[in-house]
N, C-alpha and C positions, 0 to 999 in steps of 0.2 A: 972579274973573278967569278968563275962558275962553280956551282955546287950540284952534285947529282941528287935527284929526288927519288926515294924509295916509295913506290905506290902500295906495296904490300910487303908484309914480312913473312907471308906463308910460302913455304917452298912448293906446296902443291899447286898454288896458283901461278906460281912462277914457272912451272914446268910446261913444256909444249905438248899439245894434243897429238896422239899417235896418228899417222896418216891412214892407217887401215880402218880406223874407226869412222872417220868421215866418209871414206869410200863405202863402207858398209851401210851407213845411213842413206846415202844417195842411191845405192843399189836396191835397198828395201823399198824406198819410195817409188823408184822406177818399176819394180816388180808389182807393187800395188796398182799402179796405173795400168800395167799390162793385164793384170787379173780383172780389173774393172772393165777394160776395153773388151776382153774376151767374153766376160759375162754380158756386157751390153750387146755384143754381136750375137751371142747365143739367144738372148731374149728377143732381139729385134728381127733376127733373120731365121734362126733354126727352129726355136720353140716359142713362137709368139702367139699361139692360138688362145692360151689362157688369158693373157693380158688384152688381146683384141676383144675377147668375149666380155671381159670386165669393162672395157671401154664402151662397148655397145650397150651393155646393161645400163650404163649411166647416161648415155646420150642417144642411142638408137631406139626407135620405137616403130612398132607395126600398127598403123592406123587402119581400122576397118573402113571399108567403103560399103555403105549400106546398099542392099539390093532393093529395087522397086518391087513391092509386094503386088502379086497378081490381083486382078479385079474379080469380084463376084457378080455375075450377071444373071438376069432372069432368062426365061426361055426365048424371049424376043430380043435379047441383047441390051435390055435396060439395066443400068448400073444399080446394083444393090449395095456395093461396097467398093471403094477405090482409095488409093493413096495420093496425097498431095504433098508437095514440098513444104516442110515446116521446120526451119532451122532451130537449133537449140542454142541458147545464149550461155556462155561460161566466162569465167574471169580468172586472172592471176591477181589476187588481192594486193600483194606488195607492189605491183606495177601501177595500181590505180592511185593517183595522187589526189586523195580526197581533201587535202588542205588547200588546193588550188581553187579559187572561186569560180573560174571558168569551168573546170572539171566538175565542180560541185553542181553548177547549174545544169550541165549536161546529164549528170546522174539523176537529177530531179526529173528531167524529160524522159530518161530511160525508164524510171520507176512508173511514170504515168503511162507510157506506152505498154508496159508489161502488166498494168493493172495492179501494181504493188504499192505499198506505202514506202515512203522514204526510209522509215525506220527498218522495215524488213530488208530493203536493199543494203542499208548500212550494216546490218547484222551479218549478212553474207560476206561483206567485203572487209570487215574489221579484223579478221584473223590473218595477220600478215605472215604467219608461219606456213600457211597453205600456198601451194603453187597451182592449185586447181580447185574450182568450186563452181557448181551449177548455179546459174542465176534463174533460168526458167527453161524447161524442156518444151520443145515443139510449139513454137509460136507461129502465128500466121506470117506468110511471106511479106506482105506490106509492112508489118511491124518490124520484122527483121531488117528490111531494107532501110527503114527510117533510123534504126539504131546504128546500122553500119555507116550512114551518112554523118552521124555525130562524131565518129572517129575518136573514141575515147581509148587512150592507151591502157591496155590491160583487160579490155572487154573484147571477147572474140565470139565467133559463131562456128557451129558444126552442122554439116548437112544432115538432116533427118527427114523422115516422112511420118505423117500421121494419117489415120483412117477417117474417111467421111462416109456417112450412111444416109443417102438421099431419102429413104423411106422412113427414117427415124424410128418412132415407136411402133409403126405398123408391122415391121418385120424384125424387131429387135431380138426376140428369143430365138428366132429361126436363124438369122444371119450370124448372131453373136457379136463379139468385139475382140479387140486386141489390147495388150497392155502397152506401157510406155516404150517398151523395147520392140514393139511391133510383132509380138508373138500372140497367136490365137489363144483366147481364154475360154470361149464358149461357142456353141452352135457350129455353123459351117466354118467359121474362122478357126476353130479348134480342130474339127474333124479333118479338114484338108490343109492344115497348117504347113506341113512339109512342102506340098506342091505350091501353095500360095507364096511361101516365104522366099523361094529361090535360094541363091547361095551368095553370101556377102563376098566382096573382093577385099583386097588389102593393098596398102601402100607403105613401103619401108622408107623411113625418114630419120634424119638426125635433128634432135631438138636441143635448144640451149637450156640453161638452168631455169629459165622462166617459162618453159614449155612451148616456146615458139619454134616453128619448123624452120630449120636453117637450110637444109638441102635434102633432095631425094637420093636414096641409095638403092640400087637394085631395080628390078623391073616391077611395075605395078600389075596386080592381078585384077582384071575387070570383074565387077559383080555380074552374076547371072540373074536376070529378072525372073520373078515368080510367074507361074502359069495362071492364066485366067480360068475360073471355074464357072461353067454355065449350068445353072440349076434348072429343074423342071418347073420351078415356081413361075407363075404369071404375075408380074408386078401389079397389074391393074386389078386382078382378082384378089390378090393379097391385101391391097389397100382398101378395097371396097368391103371385103369380108371383115377386116379389122374394125372399120368404122361402124358397121351394123352390129357387130358383137359388142363393141364399146357402148353404143347407145342402149342396147338391150340390157346390159349389166347395170348401167346407171339407172335406167328406168325401173328395173326390178329391185333396186337397192341390194344387189347381190354382192357376195364377196369376190367372185371372180367368174370368168367364163373362158371358153375355148371353142375354136371352130377348125375343122379340117375339110378340105376340098380335094377330091381325087378324080383323075381322069379314068373313067371306067373301061376305056379301050386300051390305053397304053400303060396304065398303072402309074402315070406321072403324078406326083404330089403338086397340085396347082396352088394351094394356099394352106397355111397353118398359122393361126393367129391366137393370141392370148390377151386377156385384159384382167388385171392391170398390167401395164407395160412400162417401158422406159425409153428414153432417147439415148442411144449409144454414143451420140456426139457429145453429150453432156452427162457424165456419170457421177457427178459430185455427191448426190444424195441417193445413190442406188441402194436398194434393199433386196433381200432374198425373195420377198413376195413378188416384186417386179421382175426379178431375174429368171424365175422358174418357167420353163416351157411346159406348162401344165398339160397340154395335149399329149405330151410324150412321157412326162415324169410322174403325173398324178394318176392314181388308180382309185376306182370306186365300184360299187355294185351297180351294174348297168340297168337294173330294173327291167321294165317290160320290153326294152329293145332286144332282149334275148328270146322272146316268144317266137319270132319267126324261125329261129334255128331249131327250136324244139319241134315246131310243127313241120318244118321241112324234113327233119329226120324221120318223123312218123309217115310223111308222104312218101319219102324215098323207100322206106321199108314196107310200104303197103299196109300199114296199120290203120290209116285213115285216108279219106279222100276229101277234097274241098267241100263236098256236100254232106259229109258224115255229121250226124246230129249229136250234139253234146249238150246234155241237160245240166245247166248250172244252177238250177233252183235248189235251195232258196237264197242263193248268193253267198254261200259259205260251204266249206267242206272240212272235215276233221281227219287228220292224218297222224296216227300214233299219238293221239291226245292233244295235238296242236291244231288250232283252227285257222284255216286260210279263208279269206273273205274277199268279195268284190265290194266296190263302193255302192253298188245297188244290185238288185236282183234282175239279171238280164234274161232269166227264163231259159227257154230252149234255144240254143244257137247252133249254127253249122260251124265247121272248122273255120270257114271264112269269117263268120261272125265273131268267133273268139278273138281273132286278130283285130277286127274292126272295132269291137267294144273293149278290147284289152282286158279280157276276163282272166283273172288269176285262177279261178275255179276251173274254167275250161282248160287252161294250160296244164293245170295239175292233173286233170282227168286224162288228158292226152299223154302226159308223161308216164302215167301208170300203164300205158300200153307199150312202153319202152323199157329196156333194161338200163341200169346205170352205166354199164360199159358202152352201150350204143350211144347214149347221150355224150359220154365222155369222149368217145371217138370223134364225134362231130365237132365238139367244142375245141378239141386240140387240133383237128384238121384245119379249122378256119383261123387258128392262131392264138386262141385264148390259152393262157398259161405258158406261152412260148415267147422267147425273146424275139422281138421284131427284127427281121432281116433287112435292116435299113441302116445306112451309114450315118448315124446321128448319135452324138454322145448323150448318155443319160436315159436312153429308151428303156422303159421298165418292162418286166415280164408279166406282171399281174399274177393271179393265182387261180388255179383249178385243181382241187385236191384229187388224189388218185381215186378212181371210181370204187375200188374195193372198200374204202372207208366211208362211203356215203350211207347215211341212214335214210329210211323212207321219207322223213320230213325234209331232209336236205335235198334229196332227189327232187322232191316236189317244189321246193323254193327255188332251186336252180333253174327249173323250167321257166320261171318268170323273172329271173335275174337277180336273185338273192343267194348268198352263200359262195359267190365267186367274185373276182374283181378283175377289172380291165381298164386300160387307158382309153381315152377318146380316139386316139389314133388306131388302136387295136379294133375298136368297134367299127370305125369307118372302113378299115381294111377288110374286116369280116363281111361287110355288106357288099363288097365287090363280088362275092360268090353268087349273089342274086343278079347283079348287074351284068355279069360276064357269063351268063348261061350255065351256072352251076359250078364254075371253076374259080378257085381262089387264085388271084394273080399277085405277083410280087410288086411292091411299091418302090418307085425310084425317086431319089432326090435330084438326080442328074437328068437332063433333057434326053428323051428317047423319041424315036420316030415310028418304029414298028409297033404293031399291036402286041400286047403282052401275051406270053404263053403261060396259061394257068394250069393248076393241078385240079382235076375233077373231084368234086365232093358230092354234088347232087347232079341229077340228070337235067338237061335243058328244059324238059317238061315240068319238073318240080320247080325250077327257078322261075319259070314263067307263071306258074300257079301262085307262087308266093308273091311275085311282083303284083299280080292282080289283087291279091289280098291287101298288100301295102297300099295300093291305089284306093281301095275302099276306105282305108283309115283317113284319107284326106277328103273324102266325099261326105255327103249328107249322112248323119248318123255315126260318123267316125269320131275319133278322139282328136283329130288334127285338121279341121277344115281350114284353119289359118295358114296351113302349109301350101294351099293351092296357089298356083302361079299362073297369071294371065298369059295365054298363048302356049303353054307347055303342060303336058300331063306329068303328074308327079305321084310318087308314092313313098311311104315311109312309116316309121313306127315311133311312137312316143314312149317315153320312159320317165317315171317319177319314183325316185328311190330315196328312202330315208338314209341319212348319214349315220354311220356308226359312231358311237361315243362310249368308249370303254368296252364292256361286254354286252352292251345293249345298243339302242338306237336313240338318237336325239330328236328334237323337233325341227331339225334342219333337213333340207332336201337337195337333191341334185335333179335338175330338170333336163331331160335328154330328148333329142330328136335326131334320127338318122334316116336319110331318104335317098331316093334315086330319081333321076330325070334325064330325058323323057322316059316314061314308063315302058313304052313299047320297044324303043330302041335306045337303051341307056347310054348316056355319055359321061355323066358325072355322078359321084356319090358325095353327099354333104352330111357331115355330122356336127351337131351343135350341143354344147353342154353349158348350162347356167348353174353355178354353184352357190348354194345357200342364199336364195332370194329372201328378202325380208319385207317386200312391199305388199304382202297380202296374197298374191298368186304364187303358186309353186309348181303347177302342172307343166309337163313338157309341151303339151299342145298349146298352151297359152304363152309361154315364154320363149321356148326354143324354136317352135315351128315357124313363127313369123320371120325370124332371122334366116331360117332355111329358105323360105319363099323368096325373100329379097335377094339373097346371094345366088340362088339358082337362076333367077331371071337374068341378073346382070352377067353371070358367068357364061350362060349359054349364048347370050348376045355377043359377048367378047369372043367366044369360040366360033361364032358365025353358024350356030346350029339353027336351022329354020324352025319356026314355030310348029308344034304338033297340032295341026288343024283338025285331026280326027277327034280330038278331045278339047272341048271348049267349056271348061268348068265355070259355073257361076259361084262366086265366093260365098260360102255359107258361114254365117256368124255363129250359129248355134253348134256347139260341140258336145259330145258325150264325155262325161267325167271319167277319166281313166282310173283304174285301180292302182294303188301304190303298194 
């Protein structure tokens, strides 16, 4: 016997679903799929640029390909600065399994190779959230190769270059240096940075989430190497000049010193050195005192090195002759209430004697035969108070006040080098007017071959007369017999100037000597400055002149200049005390 079972008593549940409703649901779902397919087609085919760009942002990278930086060469092709391969070490911290004993041992080796402590290396690697961290920039190639052989997952290398400077501290302020990104920061490296740097290339790649290159996309752009720069500097002269300057500064217990050597024929700068200096290969403890190119950036009152220009002006205008008598008795003169004095009473001197004895009184009396405008015209014509026309960063102008503002006492003091300021480079440049037959010549940092074309300031006759006076300075009875050089005739002028301190003068001095050699047919101009000596002596003839002598002799030999046999000076130990 069977019995029917009622599963529900609700009439709604018992009623059948209308056919149209199920068809509507199916149609709606199908339409949704059609819309999604259309949207996908639109995104993938028609308008996909936005999404492609977003994908590239996340995975595509443009890697720079560093360009080889050009070399800096001296006039003979000797390298003053060059780039060497120095890979940089980097890591993906989360890829480095520091818990693995084998990896741990390798990390200890890497730390030792990089000169780091294990703690410092662990500190760089412990941040697992980073996908890139520098371990050390620009390591030596052998070290990089040793690290690569360890093959630690997560430790990678990037091609880099670093600068090497063979002359080290001898040419540091002149050549300059680059930063970690290989951009020039000072000196020639800065001045010619654009030409030296070249143009980096690029490589388009796809990277995974760990920063590893998966594949290259697109074409590579090859880097353009930087151009070599050949300077006028002679590496041998530069090194020798620096050594002799350093020895002189140390011996005199001075604060600093500078030297400039110029080819008097071509105008080429053969050497420019400063002390204290620094090694650009190792700049960990670099200070501003070491960094400054004092020959270019520091100015001071040139003292008696200005006297030849005052006298040359008077000679050129016919106010005096070399034999004109100047009475310097009693060793002092009063100008508008201020007294100017010599270190001793030189008595009656000729104009030649004023230079030879370095008489302030004599220079003052000669300046009284000139107008302020005439003196100012000469000073500016030879470059004082003017920005040096040389491609070097930081070259200073110095100061020569407008002549209309000069008081009589200022006109007098300027005749012997007080009341105006100039750099050592400016003084060396100015002396080319005597070495180049009365014409001031441009100075070049880049090698030249042809003789320089100068601008006439004095006549050749006046230039010769002044050179003869400068020669007397280095002879018996002059202020700089220690400037004499065996085998070569020389001439020059000493300068001893008190350093300014506030509105007055301190007890510190600058000792100057600027000279020419050979005297009859000049080839070089050498200027030396010893700043603030504290060893007892402070005169230019005692401190700066010996440096001049040594550098002249070595430089002329390097230049293959035959000895001047017409003049065979006997070195005189006794000198005249110059007026400061």
